[in-house]
C-alpha positions in Angstrom: 102.7 52.3 114.8 104.7 49.5 113.3 107.7 50.1 115.9 105.5 49.9 118.9 104.0 46.7 117.7 108.0 45.4 117.2 109.2 46.6 120.5 106.1 44.7 122.2 106.8 41.9 120.8 110.2 42.2 122.2 109.0 43.0 125.2 106.6 40.4 125.8 109.4 37.9 124.4 111.4 39.1 127.6 108.2 39.1 130.1 107.8 35.2 128.9 111.3 34.3 129.2 111.4 36.3 133.0 108.1 35.0 134.4 108.4 30.8 132.7 108.2 29.8 136.1 105.0 32.1 137.3 101.2 31.4 137.5 99.2 31.7 134.8 97.2 34.7 136.6 100.4 36.6 136.8 101.1 35.9 132.8 97.5 37.4 132.4 98.2 40.6 134.4 101.4 41.1 132.5 99.7 40.6 129.3 96.7 43.4 129.8 99.8 45.6 131.2 101.6 45.1 127.8 98.1 45.6 126.3 97.6 48.9 127.6 101.1 50.2 127.1 100.4 49.5 123.2 97.2 51.5 123.5 98.6 54.2 125.3 101.5 54.4 123.0 99.3 54.4 119.8 97.0 57.3 121.2 100.0 59.3 122.2 101.2 58.6 118.5 97.5 59.9 117.5 97.4 63.2 119.7 101.1 64.3 118.3 100.2 63.1 114.7 96.5 65.8 115.5 99.0 68.1 117.5 101.4 68.7 113.9 98.2 68.8 112.1 97.3 72.0 114.1 100.4 73.9 114.5 100.6 73.8 110.5 97.4 74.8 110.2 97.9 77.9 112.1 100.9 78.5 110.3 99.5 78.5 106.8 96.7 80.2 108.5 98.8 83.3 109.8 100.9 83.2 106.8 98.0 84.1 104.4 96.2 86.9 106.7 99.6 88.3 106.6 99.8 88.4 102.9 102.6 86.2 102.7 103.4 83.3 100.2 103.4 80.0 101.3 105.9 77.1 100.6 105.4 74.5 98.3 105.1 71.8 101.3 102.2 74.6 102.7 100.6 74.7 99.5 100.6 70.6 99.2 99.5 70.3 102.8 96.6 73.0 102.2 95.5 71.5 99.0 94.7 68.0 100.9 93.4 69.3 104.5 91.1 72.1 103.1 90.8 72.1 99.2 88.4 75.2 99.6 90.5 77.8 101.7 93.3 76.1 99.0 91.3 77.9 96.4 90.6 80.5 98.2 94.6 80.9 98.6 95.3 80.3 94.6 92.7 82.9 93.6 94.5 85.6 96.3 98.2 84.7 94.7 96.8 85.6 91.5 96.0 88.9 92.2 98.9 89.6 93.9 100.9 88.7 90.9 98.6 90.6 88.6 99.1 93.7 90.4 103.2 92.6 90.7 102.6 92.4 86.9 101.5 96.1 86.4 104.3 97.7 88.7 107.1 95.8 87.0 105.8 98.0 83.7 105.4 101.5 85.8 107.0 104.6 84.3 107.0 106.9 88.1 106.3 106.4 91.3 103.4 108.4 91.1 102.1 105.4 88.7 103.2 102.8 90.9 100.8 104.7 93.7 98.0 104.9 91.5 98.2 100.8 90.4 98.0 100.0 94.1 95.4 102.1 95.3 93.7 100.9 91.9 93.6 97.7 92.7 92.8 97.6 96.2 90.0 99.9 95.4 89.0 97.5 93.0 88.2 94.5 95.9 84.5 94.3 96.7 83.5 95.4 100.2 81.6 91.5 99.8 84.4 89.4 99.1 84.6 87.2 102.5 88.5 87.1 102.0 89.0 91.2 101.0 91.5 91.1 104.1 93.5 88.4 103.1 93.9 90.1 99.4 94.7 93.8 100.5 97.6 92.0 103.3 98.7 90.2 99.9 99.0 93.5 97.9 100.2 95.5 100.3 103.3 92.7 100.3 103.6 92.8 97.2 103.9 96.6 97.4 106.3 96.5 99.9 108.8 94.2 97.9 108.4 96.2 95.4 108.9 99.5 97.0 112.1 97.9 98.5 113.6 96.4 94.9 116.2 98.6 92.8 113.8 98.9 89.4 111.6 101.4 91.9 114.4 103.0 93.3 115.4 104.0 89.6 112.0 105.7 88.8 110.9 109.5 88.2 108.7 110.5 90.7 105.9 112.2 88.6 104.6 111.0 85.4 105.9 114.7 84.1 109.4 114.0 85.0 108.9 110.4 83.4 108.0 112.2 80.2 110.7 114.3 80.2 113.2 111.6 80.8 111.4 109.5 77.7 111.9 113.0 75.5 115.5 113.7 76.0 116.5 109.8 75.7 118.8 109.2 73.0 116.5 106.1 71.8 113.9 108.8 71.5 115.0 109.5 68.1 115.3 106.0 66.6 111.4 105.3 68.1 110.3 108.3 66.0 112.3 106.8 62.9 110.5 103.6 63.8 107.6 105.1 63.6 107.8 107.4 60.8 108.5 104.0 58.7 105.6 102.8 59.8 103.6 105.4 58.9 104.9 104.5 55.1 102.7 102.2 52.5 105.9 100.9 50.7 106.4 97.3 51.2 110.2 95.5 50.1 109.0 92.2 50.3 106.5 93.1 47.4 108.4 95.5 45.6 109.4 94.8 41.3 110.8 96.9 38.8 107.6 95.7 36.8 105.7 96.7 38.9 107.3 100.6 39.5 107.1 100.6 35.7 103.5 99.9 35.5 102.8 102.2 38.4 104.5 104.8 36.2 102.1 104.2 33.0 99.8 106.9 32.0 96.1 105.9 32.0 93.7 106.2 29.2 90.3 106.3 29.3 88.0 105.1 26.9 86.5 107.1 24.6 82.2 107.3 25.2 
């Protein structure tokens, strides 16, 4: 806008210099033409801005529908121009992140599939954004299944249990469990307490 006005002022000065000998009607005509040109430039700039806004929102909607994350710039734009949709987008991302966290702790490919099915089936049919949520969950599932972590998982829960039993760390886990069942507390132990515990007890005569 400022650039347009500056250019208009320069153009006006130039015209005044060129038509300094022209009659008043010519000056008025040229002034009207310049004013019209400025209005056209302003309208053109506004239309370009509206077109850019429309393109941005179209891109944002396409990404949300396909289950993809928005960039920080897109999130800020959505929050400013459509706060209601932004809140729904945040809800969708939280659901997707919750499933992603569960997938990271899965012990087998079978469990991964169970988590995905449970997450998707848990979405209400009455949720107006169900399509977007399913897309986001599917995107998370696809990313995880393409990861090295998924490739290293055993196929079934039974295989996972067998692998756990044969793991060298299994004995350490059992040792830790046995120790946890022991009531002995080394922090509260003292020789005097041991002596007191070993002393016989006497019943008072009736």
